[in-house]
Wavefront OBJ file of the C-alpha trace (Angstrom):
o trace
v -15.695 -58.096 -3.187
v -14.933 -57.310 0.784
v -16.536 -54.444 3.220
v -12.671 -52.669 3.370
v -12.663 -52.494 -0.452
v -16.143 -51.070 -0.225
v -15.522 -48.293 2.332
v -11.833 -47.458 0.372
v -13.998 -46.761 -3.069
v -16.752 -45.021 -1.072
v -13.763 -42.819 0.510
v -12.669 -42.115 -2.572
v -16.118 -41.172 -4.550
v -16.465 -39.057 -1.824
v -13.009 -37.140 -1.973
v -13.855 -36.634 -5.730
v -17.216 -35.601 -4.907
v -15.950 -32.879 -2.468
v -13.244 -31.991 -5.263
v -15.682 -31.048 -7.851
v -18.161 -29.728 -5.732
v -15.638 -27.194 -4.231
v -15.720 -24.613 -6.901
v -19.235 -24.365 -7.053
v -19.965 -23.638 -3.787
v -16.993 -21.133 -4.072
v -18.868 -19.514 -6.966
v -21.985 -18.879 -5.103
v -19.948 -17.225 -1.984
v -18.642 -14.718 -4.965
v -21.775 -14.074 -6.739
v -22.383 -11.007 -4.195
v -18.971 -10.081 -4.731
v -19.163 -8.794 -8.211
v -16.732 -6.287 -9.042
v -17.511 -2.706 -10.492
v -15.330 -2.827 -13.678
v -14.358 0.419 -12.884
v -12.896 -1.191 -9.304
v -11.238 -4.072 -11.488
v -9.844 -2.157 -13.940
v -8.178 0.300 -11.232
v -6.850 -2.975 -9.354
v -5.813 -4.229 -12.980
v -3.696 -1.087 -13.810
v -2.225 -1.258 -10.140
v -0.879 -4.414 -10.612
v 0.527 -3.470 -13.831
v 2.582 -1.262 -11.868
v 3.769 -2.694 -9.538
v 4.933 -5.704 -12.133
v 6.403 -2.616 -13.850
v 8.187 -1.469 -10.728
v 9.345 -4.959 -9.581
v 11.096 -5.595 -13.504
v 12.382 -1.793 -13.503
v 14.254 -2.510 -10.060
v 15.417 -5.870 -11.431
v 16.833 -4.198 -14.797
v 18.121 -1.600 -12.259
v 19.546 -4.242 -9.955
v 21.379 -6.390 -13.465
v 22.982 -3.368 -14.091
v 20.597 -2.818 -17.572
v 19.849 0.686 -16.518
v 21.970 3.530 -16.372
v 20.891 5.435 -12.968
v 19.590 8.427 -14.545
v 16.757 6.160 -16.362
v 16.255 4.408 -13.509
v 15.167 7.259 -11.752
v 12.938 8.978 -13.615
v 11.037 6.132 -15.224
v 10.823 4.908 -11.544
v 9.405 8.399 -10.231
v 7.236 8.173 -13.113
v 5.819 4.622 -11.957
v 5.410 5.841 -8.376
v 3.517 8.353 -9.440
v 1.216 6.360 -11.373
v 0.877 4.529 -9.030
v -0.281 6.609 -6.337
v -2.815 7.967 -8.254
v -3.895 4.676 -8.629
v -4.572 4.181 -5.073
v -5.892 7.552 -4.384
v -8.419 6.914 -7.037
v -9.214 3.294 -5.248
v -9.032 3.931 -1.859
v -12.369 6.055 -1.748
v -14.416 3.008 -3.445
v -12.979 0.455 -1.592
v -13.646 2.155 1.954
v -17.093 3.082 0.830
v -17.218 6.626 0.965
v -17.857 7.202 -2.746
v -16.170 9.780 -4.291
v -14.828 11.646 -0.960
v -11.459 11.707 -0.092
v -11.115 9.730 3.079
v -9.693 11.046 6.290
v -6.766 10.137 8.438
v -7.325 8.971 11.998
v -5.805 11.002 14.029
v -2.832 9.430 15.844
v -2.889 11.673 18.758
v -6.349 10.662 19.996
v -4.508 7.597 21.320
v -3.983 6.787 24.291
v -0.459 6.900 23.559
v 1.427 9.955 24.689
v 4.677 9.641 22.361
v 1.905 8.849 19.454
v 0.389 12.244 20.798
v 4.007 14.284 21.077
v 4.588 12.945 17.318
v 1.239 14.258 15.651
v 2.433 17.308 18.088
v 5.790 17.405 16.122
v 4.226 16.623 12.511
v 1.719 19.583 12.802
v 4.358 22.039 14.168
v 6.552 21.399 11.190
v 4.063 21.713 8.817
v 3.881 25.338 9.961
v 7.378 25.799 9.420
v 8.357 29.912 9.217
v 11.019 31.090 6.801
v 14.397 29.766 9.238
v 16.625 27.641 7.903
v 19.110 25.734 9.015
v 23.277 27.292 8.595
v 24.437 24.386 8.055
v 22.256 21.585 5.906
v 20.029 24.575 4.712
v 16.695 21.867 5.827
v 13.707 24.273 7.199
v 14.048 24.468 10.835
v 11.053 25.800 13.761
v 11.294 29.285 15.662
v 11.787 27.270 18.974
v 14.123 24.793 17.523
v 17.475 24.538 19.374
v 19.021 21.930 17.046
v 18.690 21.004 13.238
v 16.719 18.042 13.312
v 18.208 17.052 10.193
v 22.030 17.422 10.902
v 22.132 18.053 14.524
v 24.172 21.466 14.149
v 23.119 23.860 17.152
v 20.374 26.657 16.213
v 21.695 29.961 16.876
l 1 2 3 4 5 6 7 8 9 10 11 12 13 14 15 16 17 18 19 20 21 22 23 24 25 26 27 28 29 30 31 32 33 34 35 36 37 38 39 40 41 42 43 44 45 46 47 48 49 50 51 52 53 54 55 56 57 58 59 60 61 62 63 64 65 66 67 68 69 70 71 72 73 74 75 76 77 78 79 80 81 82 83 84 85 86 87 88 89 90 91 92 93 94 95 96 97 98 99 100 101 102 103 104 105 106 107 108 109 110 111 112 113 114 115 116 117 118 119 120 121 122 123 124 125 126 127 128 129 130 131 132 133 134 135 136 137 138 139 140 141 142 143 144 145 146 147 148 149 150 151 152 153
């Protein structure tokens, strides 16, 4: 045996050892990440709902579902998915069972974000006025409807 074949065999042996040893070393890193059974169950349910939504969308595209059934089934799956995500959010953020608060975008330095946040807060406090054209709720100080653009009288 010459020297080049010894180096070649040693290189192959080193690659085999690394290939076999890699999963063993990654299991040691994963040992600290054992998931709570409740979390893994919620994540499995989330994945099941996402798969069901994808299948439902594909069935709709293929023409296997009528639009009424599609809308009702999709709405049910989206609602279930939202419930799962609301259950997962406090656990994944480490806040226990407390609902997490959304960050205040108005606190950023961007004036446009502050204006958008102010507008959203104002829209939540909508009065009993509605657009005469499209019926969408409008604020008392609005001059035009945000939905259809008609001037508010």
